[in-house]
N, C-alpha and C positions, 0 to 999 in steps of 0.2 A: 091366241093360234091353239085350233083345236086337236084333239088326238089325230083325228083323221089326217086332218092336213099334213101334222109334221109327222106321218110314217110316209106319206106321200112324198113329202120333201127329200125326207130322209131316204127314202130307195133312189130317187135322184139322185141326189150326194153320193150312193154308195157305189151306182153305174156309172157316175164319174171318177171317182176314186179307182175304181175296176179297169174304167178306160183307159186313165191316165198310165195305171201303172204298166198296161198291156201296151203304151206309146213306149214307156220308159224303154220297157225290156227290148222293144224292138227295136229303137236308137242302141243301146249296149249291144244287140246283137249284130247289128249291120253295121255300126259306127260312120254314118254317114259323112260326108264333107261337108260342111257350111262354109260358104266363103263367105268373109267380111270387111264392104268396104265403109268403114268407121273412123271416128276419130283416132286422132293418138291417146286422149286419155283413157277411151273403153279399152283400148284393146288387151289390155292384158288381162282384166276381168272378163271380161267376154271369152276371151281363150278358154280360161282355166274352168268359166261354166260350163262349155262345150266339152271341156275335157272331164269334167266332172261324170257329167250324163254318161259317159260314152260315143259322143260325137268327136269328129276331127276339125278341127280348126285349121283356117289358111285366110292371110291377114295381106297379102300383098294387094300394093296399090298400084302397081307399075300397068299403062295401058297395054304394053308391047309383049306381055306376057299375061294379063287378064282370061283370053281365051282358054288357054291352055288349062287354068286353075279353075274355071266357073265348067268347061266342060266335065271336069272329075269331078263336079261339087251336083250334091242332091239337093241344095237349096240356099240361097246368096240372101246377105242382110245388109241392106243400105241405108248409113246412117249421116245424117244430115247435119252432126255436132263441127263447129268447128269450121265450118267447108271452106276452101278454097280454088282457085281453079284449079289447081292439079288433080282434087280427088272430083271436080264436076268431068274429069277430064274423061276419069275411073269409073267413075258412074256412067258416064255414055258408053263407056266400052265394053263396060258389063254388064249393061242391061240390053245391049244389041246380041252380047253374047247367049245370055239368059234367054234370049227370044229364040237364037239359033239354035240354042240346045236342049231348049224346052224343060229350061229350071225353073222353079217359083219363088218369086221373091219377097223379100218384107220389109217394107218401108217404114223406119223411123224417123220421122218430121222433128230433129231435135231446134229446140226455141225458134219456132216458125210464127211465133205467135211475139217475138221482140225485133221479126225482122221481115218486111215488105218485099224485100228482095229472095230473101229465104222461101216466104211463104211462097210465093208467084214460082219460083222453081218449082219447088215441092208438088201444084197442082198441074203442072208441065208434066210431072212423071206419072200422073193418074193414065197418062195415056199408054204408059205403058205396062199396065194390069199387074199392078201387084196382087200378090194374096192376100195380104191383110199390110193395115196399115196401122202400127205399134204407138201409143203417143198418150202424154197426160191430155186431162180435162182442157187446159187452157189453149194446147198445142191443136188439139183437133176441135177445136172452138172456132180458134180462126182458119184453119182450113175448109170448115163446114161452110161457112158464111149465114150464117143466122138458122139455118138444118138440123133437124137434130141428128141425134147418131145414126138412127134407121135412114134417116133421107140422104147422109155423107153416102154411107153403106149402098144404097141404091145408085144415086151419084156416081160413084167410082167402081161401082159390081165388084166389091171386095170386101172381105173382113174387114168392121172397124174395132179394135179390141183400144179404151180409153182406162188406163188404169189409175190409181191412188188408193187410198182409204178404201175405199168401194171403185172394180171393176167392172167394166160395162162393157159387153160383146156384144155385135152386130151383124148380121150379116143382110140388113133390111128385111127379113123376115122372119128369123130365129133371133130370139135375143135372151143371154144369162146376165147372170148379177154372181158377181163372187166378194165375199168379206171376208177379211183377215187380213196376216200379214203381221209386217212392226213397224213403228216410229223409224226403227233404227236404216230400214231400204231408204229414206227419203233423204238419210244422213250417210248416206254410202257410195262416194264417185263413182256415177258410170251404172248403177245400179239399173234403170232403167233400159240403158243401154246393152246390157248384157242382156236384157231380160226379152230384150227384139231377138238380139244372137239365137235364145231358147227356143225361142217362137219357132223360127227358121228352122232348126232341126225337127220340132214336132212336125212343119210341115214337111218335111222330107220324108216322115214316114207315116203320113195320111192324104191320104188323096182330098179330103174335107176341111178346110181350112179353118173353117168356124169351130170344127170339134178341135182341130190340132191348136186354137187358140186358147178356147175354154179351156184344153187339158193343160198347155202351158203355163197358163198365168195361177190355174189351178194347185198346178204342182210348185211354183214360185211362191204362193202366199204359206202353202203349207212348209214349206222350207223356212221360211220367212218367218212364220210363226215360232217354228221349232227350234230354230237357228239363235233367237231373241233370248229363250231360256236358259241360255246356255254360255252368251256372251255376256262381258262383262262391261260393254261399249264400241262405240263405233266404231274402234281400231280392231278388236278382235272380231266385230259380227261377220266382216266379209270372209273369212278363213271359216267359219263354223259355218256359215251358209253353202258354201261348196262342199262342206263334209254333210251335210246335210241334205243334199241335190244327191250328191254319189251314192247317201246310204236310202233314197225313196224307195219303196218297195208297196205291194200292195195291202201286206197286213199292214203299215205305219199311214198308210192313206186312211186306210179306214178307219183306224185307232182316233187320229186326227178329227176324220169327219163325226164320230162317233161323239166327241169331245164337244164338238162344236154344236152338235144338235140338244144334245143334252144342256146347254146354260142356258 
């Protein structure tokens, strides 16, 4: 990489770090409620992660109470892990409420690559216009049916965020790649589900879902990188990750950006 290219990339990452810090400050100041229709395994980490960045989580699945909760929310996260009839009912009611109250929502198509039934259900939800769909590479490949990331984004008219060792985010026209994080993130139960909840918090304070998605994934990778330095293994990692997310600010984000650029 020549010096000019490196400088240009560095400035781009600096801009991302500054924008991410501004959004985190907004989340902390506004304390947006993020309602999560998620699986039982993911509830605790998702709720703690939202609290760590200053958002307010709610998790009720009861269809007769959802309208009031979602009316009071700034974003909704719909997670398809451990999908059963009761949560399908809750998702139907929740998305009706989100549309009625103009609450943006994020779809996490958990394990759709392992279940044709779940994959078909996830595709049915595209018509409900999610702001973003966040999944791993295999999940999104199953939904895309041969299209690339940008093609899936255009077909669904929403942001697609494919996460893993390398994150790819596209809205069909803009595209961003992020590297970093830690292998310990894949060894922590429901870390991806919690990331989708975090993404919803960024969507709550940002009118552009693409920018919100890039910033949320950037914050998570930076926090994961920093947490891995202090954690002794997968048992201690989730607690340290929460601490790192709670402490993220512009100075730390810029410091990590500079470290990455110097490698």
